N, C-alpha and C positions, 0 to 999 in steps of 0.2 A: 711858130714859135714853140720852144719845148718848156714843159712844166718840169721841174726837176732836172734842170740842165747839167747839173754837177761839173765837170771838168770840161765839156763840150764834146766829149768823145762821139757822141752820135750827132750833135748838132753840125758839128763842122763838116764832115763828109755829107751830110744832108743838106748842106746851105742854109741852114736855119740861122738867122741873125739874132735873134732875140729868144732870151731864156730867164725863166724865174728859179731862182736857188736861194735856198735858207742859209747853206753854208758858206761863210765868208772866204775859206781856204779854197774850196773846190771852185767858187765864182771866180777867184783870183786867176786862176789856171784858165778857166774859160774865157775871162776877159783877155789874156795874153793870147789866145787862139782867135782873137776877133769877134767875140761873142758879146753883145750888149746886154749884160747881165742885170736884172731887177731882183733884189733882195726881197724875198717873200716866200710866203708858203702855199703849196697847192690847196689848202682849205681857205685862204685868205690872198686871191691874186690881188695884187696892186695894179690892176690894169683894167681899162674902160669897158664898159658893157660892149658886146658885138664887135670888137676891134681887131680880130684874127680870123682868116679863112680856115685855119686848122690848129690843132694844139697835139702835140706829141707827148705821150708820158711813157717812158722806157724804164721798165721795172719801178718806176716812181711809186707807183701805186700800193706795191708791197711795203713801203715805209712811211706813209702817211699815217697820221693818228685817225682820221676820219675819213676813209674812202668816198663814202657816199657824198659827204662835203665837197671833197677834191673834184669829183665829177660833175657836182652841180655849178661849182666855181668855172669849171672848164666850159660848160654849156655856156654860161653867163657870157664868158668873153668871146665865144665864136660865134660868127655871123650865121645867120640863117641859110640853111643849105650848107653850112661848112662842116668839117669832119675832126673827130677826135681820133686818134691811133694810140692803142694802148698796147704796149708789149709787155709779157709776163714769161716768167719761167713757169709751167705750169706745173700745181702742187702734185698732180698724181703722175708726171713725168718722171722717168730715171733721174734726171738732174734735180727736179723738185724734191723729191724723195732724199736724194743725197744731201742736198742743203738744208733740209729740214732736221735730218738725223746730226747734223754736224754743227748746227746754228748756234750753240751754245758756246762753242768753241770758237767760233767765227766772229772777227771784230766785223766784218762787212754785214753779215745776214744775223747777227746776234738779235736785232730788233725787227727783222723782216717777218711779214705775215704773208705767207705764200695763198694764192688763190687758184681755184679751177676756172677754166676758162668759162663754163656755165655761170658760176658766182660773179664774174665781170661781167658778161653780157646782161645777167639780172639786174646789176647795179646801173648799168648803162640805161636800160631800159627805164629804170624807175626815175631818173633824171631826165627822159625824153629824147634820149638818141634811139635811132632806127636805122633800117636799110643796112644791116651788118654784113662784113666782108670778115672772114676769118682764113688766115693763113699760117702755116708752121714751118719750122725748120729745126735744124739742130738734133740730127737723128743719132750722132755718134757722141761721146763724151769728148768735152772741149779739149781735155788732155790726149786726145788721141786724131784730131783733126789734122789731114793733112791737104785738104783742100776745101774749096768752098762749098758748103752744103746746099742742096736744093731747097727750093721752097715751094711747098705744095699746099693746096687748098683744103680747108678743115683743119681739125685738131684731133689730138688722141695719140699720135705717133711721135712728133718732134716734140722735143723738150721747151723750144722758145716759141710763143705763140703771139700773133699780133692780130688784134681785133679793131678794125676801124668801123666807126659809126658815123651817122650824119645827123646832124641837128636840123628837125624840119621845121 
């Protein structure tokens, strides 16, 4: 299940069939792409407790009003032993700094709040996730990409970071 499924851009290639999305316009596009879209927000997921093996949040956490509450809700709907996968553009990365500098002029990133990897891991720990795995990619500016970028363990070099945590 993807929280903040948007248009289904990530859900479709990852074969995720269910998504929660507050935007009717984006949800409509995701539905056309075959996603079952449930209207709702990350902070108040309209889903049953422990009903999913994993939840994905790709940049969603940057746009929620209450990131801690969003992670608490994700934990509530994930089964014991299940995982949350959070993807962010790291605040300290070259791309995070660029987005932060230009966000007032950006329609998309105007409301975004960028986080460091450490901040997200801290929030995830606060709600009870553990057994973290962190990978990074996007080592070159997206405008200069000519090939698929590698995925490396850790963080600090790549602009896009993925943090996976397990619900114990």
